[in-house]
Z-matrix of the N, CA and C atoms (Angstrom, degrees):
N
C 1 1.454
C 2 1.520 1 108.30
N 3 1.312 2 116.95 1 130.56
C 4 1.460 3 122.82 2 -179.86
C 5 1.526 4 107.96 3 -115.00
N 6 1.326 5 116.21 4 127.08
C 7 1.453 6 122.42 5 177.34
C 8 1.526 7 108.96 6 -113.43
N 9 1.317 8 116.34 7 138.28
C 10 1.457 9 121.86 8 179.81
C 11 1.516 10 108.27 9 -131.90
N 12 1.323 11 117.19 10 131.13
C 13 1.466 12 123.07 11 176.94
C 14 1.517 13 107.34 12 -119.02
N 15 1.327 14 117.12 13 125.01
C 16 1.465 15 121.94 14 -179.75
C 17 1.522 16 109.98 15 -116.67
N 18 1.305 17 116.55 16 137.90
C 19 1.455 18 122.79 17 169.64
C 20 1.518 19 105.92 18 -100.62
N 21 1.325 20 118.00 19 111.05
C 22 1.461 21 122.95 20 -176.64
C 23 1.524 22 108.67 21 -104.72
N 24 1.313 23 116.09 22 102.13
C 25 1.463 24 121.15 23 -172.63
C 26 1.524 25 113.29 24 -73.84
N 27 1.338 26 119.09 25 -20.58
C 28 1.458 27 121.46 26 -178.05
C 29 1.527 28 113.15 27 -106.88
N 30 1.330 29 117.56 28 4.83
C 31 1.466 30 119.88 29 -178.27
C 32 1.511 31 109.60 30 -129.52
N 33 1.329 32 115.11 31 147.19
C 34 1.461 33 121.70 32 -179.36
C 35 1.522 34 107.16 33 -135.77
N 36 1.311 35 117.82 34 134.19
C 37 1.456 36 119.09 35 179.78
C 38 1.520 37 111.90 36 -166.81
N 39 1.321 38 114.29 37 172.65
C 40 1.454 39 120.51 38 178.90
C 41 1.521 40 107.78 39 -150.73
N 42 1.318 41 116.86 40 117.95
C 43 1.452 42 120.91 41 176.75
C 44 1.511 43 113.54 42 125.38
N 45 1.314 44 114.89 43 -178.30
C 46 1.465 45 122.48 44 -178.60
C 47 1.527 46 109.34 45 -77.39
N 48 1.331 47 116.93 46 128.21
C 49 1.464 48 120.68 47 -178.43
C 50 1.527 49 112.04 48 -113.02
N 51 1.315 50 117.80 49 -10.40
C 52 1.470 51 122.65 50 176.71
C 53 1.524 52 107.47 51 -161.33
N 54 1.316 53 115.70 52 174.93
C 55 1.471 54 121.00 53 -179.23
C 56 1.526 55 112.19 54 -55.24
N 57 1.335 56 116.64 55 -38.40
C 58 1.465 57 120.73 56 -176.21
C 59 1.531 58 113.22 57 -118.32
N 60 1.345 59 117.88 58 14.84
C 61 1.472 60 120.34 59 -177.43
C 62 1.520 61 111.40 60 -127.21
N 63 1.326 62 114.78 61 140.02
C 64 1.463 63 122.37 62 177.33
C 65 1.524 64 107.41 63 -133.79
N 66 1.321 65 117.04 64 135.25
C 67 1.461 66 120.85 65 179.17
C 68 1.513 67 109.75 66 -113.82
N 69 1.332 68 115.45 67 133.69
C 70 1.458 69 123.17 68 177.01
C 71 1.525 70 106.92 69 -128.14
N 72 1.338 71 115.73 70 100.37
C 73 1.462 72 123.32 71 -175.93
C 74 1.527 73 109.70 72 59.48
N 75 1.342 74 119.85 73 -110.15
C 76 1.461 75 122.22 74 -178.56
C 77 1.525 76 112.58 75 -100.02
N 78 1.328 77 117.59 76 4.08
C 79 1.462 78 120.94 77 -179.29
C 80 1.519 79 111.00 78 -106.22
N 81 1.333 80 116.95 79 134.30
C 82 1.462 81 122.17 80 174.18
C 83 1.523 82 108.49 81 -115.50
N 84 1.314 83 115.79 82 129.60
C 85 1.458 84 122.17 83 179.48
C 86 1.525 85 108.35 84 -111.68
N 87 1.332 86 117.33 85 130.68
C 88 1.462 87 122.37 86 179.80
C 89 1.517 88 109.13 87 -131.14
N 90 1.344 89 115.79 88 151.19
C 91 1.464 90 119.44 89 173.29
C 92 1.518 91 109.25 90 -145.90
N 93 1.318 92 114.61 91 144.60
C 94 1.455 93 122.59 92 178.90
C 95 1.522 94 108.82 93 -131.63
N 96 1.322 95 116.53 94 139.29
C 97 1.456 96 122.04 95 173.72
C 98 1.521 97 108.56 96 -91.17
N 99 1.322 98 116.20 97 94.22
C 100 1.461 99 122.17 98 178.34
C 101 1.522 100 106.88 99 -112.86
N 102 1.332 101 117.77 100 117.27
C 103 1.468 102 120.29 101 -177.17
C 104 1.525 103 112.49 102 -57.87
N 105 1.314 104 116.08 103 136.43
C 106 1.473 105 124.51 104 175.15
C 107 1.521 106 114.21 105 62.71
N 108 1.321 107 118.47 106 19.96
C 109 1.463 108 120.96 107 175.84
C 110 1.520 109 108.82 108 -127.56
N 111 1.328 110 116.32 109 131.54
C 112 1.458 111 122.20 110 -179.59
C 113 1.516 112 107.92 111 -131.34
N 114 1.321 113 115.99 112 125.48
C 115 1.458 114 119.42 113 -175.18
C 116 1.526 115 109.88 114 -158.70
N 117 1.317 116 115.36 115 145.52
C 118 1.466 117 122.51 116 168.94
C 119 1.523 118 105.63 117 -129.41
N 120 1.332 119 116.71 118 124.40
C 121 1.461 120 119.37 119 -179.51
C 122 1.515 121 110.26 120 -129.51
N 123 1.315 122 115.49 121 158.41
C 124 1.459 123 122.72 122 179.38
C 125 1.518 124 108.06 123 -130.97
N 126 1.335 125 117.04 124 131.64
C 127 1.462 126 122.01 125 -179.86
C 128 1.519 127 109.81 126 -126.71
N 129 1.314 128 115.90 127 150.49
C 130 1.465 129 122.57 128 171.64
C 131 1.521 130 107.01 129 -119.67
N 132 1.339 131 117.65 130 121.93
C 133 1.462 132 122.85 131 -177.13
C 134 1.527 133 110.46 132 -123.78
N 135 1.335 134 115.80 133 138.55
C 136 1.452 135 120.66 134 174.00
C 137 1.518 136 109.10 135 -152.22
N 138 1.329 137 116.11 136 165.12
C 139 1.460 138 122.40 137 -179.61
C 140 1.531 139 108.06 138 -120.98
N 141 1.339 140 115.86 139 136.14
C 142 1.456 141 121.17 140 175.78
C 143 1.521 142 106.90 141 -108.97
N 144 1.327 143 116.86 142 125.34
C 145 1.468 144 121.34 143 -179.79
C 146 1.518 145 109.78 144 -80.30
N 147 1.335 146 115.64 145 139.57
C 148 1.471 147 120.97 146 175.61
C 149 1.518 148 109.91 147 -70.49
N 150 1.320 149 116.48 148 144.30
C 151 1.467 150 121.08 149 179.56
C 152 1.505 151 111.40 150 -83.41
């Protein structure tokens, strides 16, 4: 089982956004059933606008 937690600085939401993803304010939680793999990861994502 692989768990992924993302901090999305440019997005805000509440609820299920995909089969395996849930968003709570600026945090996105994901999980995948991958046989024989175990992982917990944390990501920080943001977008910079061109001038």
